N, C-alpha and C positions, 0 to 999 in steps of 0.2 A: 686285630693287629693295629697298633697305634701308628699314626702318621709320623713320618720322620721328624717333623717339626715339634711333635708332642713328646718326643723321647726325653729331651733335656728341658722340659717345660715348654713354654710358648716361644722361647727364644729361637732365633735363627741359627741353624747349624752351619759351621764353616765347611768348606770342601773336605778338609781332613777329617772332621767329625763325621760327615756323611760316609766317607770311605770306611772309617772304623765301625760305624753302625752297620753298614752293609756286610762287612766281614763277620761281625758278631752274629748278625741275622743268619748268614749262611751256615755258621757253625751250629746255630740252634736247630737247623733242619736235619743235621746228622748226629744228634745226641746218641752217645753210646757207640759210635762208629769211629774208626780211625783209618785214615788213608795211609797206606804203606806201599813201598815199592818192592815188588818181587822182580828180581833181575831176569827171571825166565819169562814172566808173563806181563810185565808192566805194572800199572797201578792196580791196587787191590783195595776194596773197602772191607774192613773187618769189623764185626760187631764185638766190642770189648766185653760186654756183659755176657754174651754167649761163650766167649773164650774163657772167661773166669769160671763159668758154671761147669765147664768140662774138666777143670783141674781138680785134683784130689784135695779135699779139704780135711784138715785134721778133725778127728772125732774124739771128743774128751773121754768117752767110755772106752774106746779102743786104746787110747793112750794109757788110761788107768790100768787096763788089763795087761798091756804090754809091759808097762813099767813095774807094777807091783806083782802081778801073777806070773810074769815071764822073767824079765831080766833080773830084777831084784831077788826073786825067789830062787832062781837058779844059782845066783852068786852066793846067797845065804846058805843054800844046801851044799855047795861044792867047795867053797873057800874054807881055809883052815879056821877053826873056832878058837876062842880064848884070847885073853889079854896078851899072851906071849906072841900071838900072830897078828896083832892089831896093825903093826907097822906094814907088814906084808899086804894085808887086805887093803889098807889105805893107799898104798902105791898102785895097786890094781884099780881101785875105785877112782883115783885121780886120773889115770889114763882113760878109763871108761867115761868119766864125766867130761873130760876135755872133748872126747869124740861126740857124745850125744848133745853137748852144749855148743857145738860148732866152733871149737877152739877156745872157749872161755876158760881162763885159768884163775886160780885163787890169787888175790892180791896180797899185799904184805900183812893185812889184817886177817887173812884166811877166808875172805869172802869171794865167791866166784861171780856174783852178780847175775847169775843165770840158774834156772832150776831145771834139773834133768827130768823131773816129772812133767814138765811142759815141753819137752823136746819134740822135734818134728818126728812124725811117724817113721819116715824113712831112716832117720838116724837111730831110733830105738830098734827098728828091725835089723839094721846093720850090726848093732852091738849084740843083739840076741843071736844073730848068725855066728858071730865070733865066739860067743860063749858056748853055743850049742855044738859047734865044730870042736872046740876045746874039750868039751865033755865027751863027745863021741870018740875022740882020739885018745881019751884018758891022759891028757897032757899034764905037764907039771904046772905049778903056779907061775914059774918063769915063762913057760910057753904062752900062758894067757896074757901075762904082762906084755910080752913081746908082740903078741898079736894086736893088742890095742896100740902099743907103741908104733908098730909098723904101719897100721892104718892111719894114725895121726900124722906120721911122716908122709905117707902117700898123699894125703889130702892137703898137707901143709899147715896143720894146726900147731905143731910144736908140742912141748911137754911142760909139765909142772916142774918147777925148780925144787 
């Protein structure tokens, strides 16, 4: 460890610089830990790295499976086919895409600026549950549209114009 006078070269440190140095040195001692206040038990030291490791991390393979072999496949299998039904499919897809893209809507150029294939796993799973329930109930296309619409309303995402 360097001497305090060596930190900024051989120059003499002011009282304020010494205080800053000491604060930064103390911070070095607890790398990866964060002090927080728990109202029930007082001060708590948390290791941020350990907390991050315990969180669910998106798995690209699982996302691929959920998006292509799950959500997309179910919609392709159960939505109406043909050019005559393209507008109906697109209305449902727009509401679904707003949901899985956390509220991102298409701009005036038709670009969403977000890719549903990269959606959070939780959002993909939520959309799959909506579609699976719709299939199980043998609902109408309106029912599926309204299910996505209502979920977007509930979360506060709004809708595509």
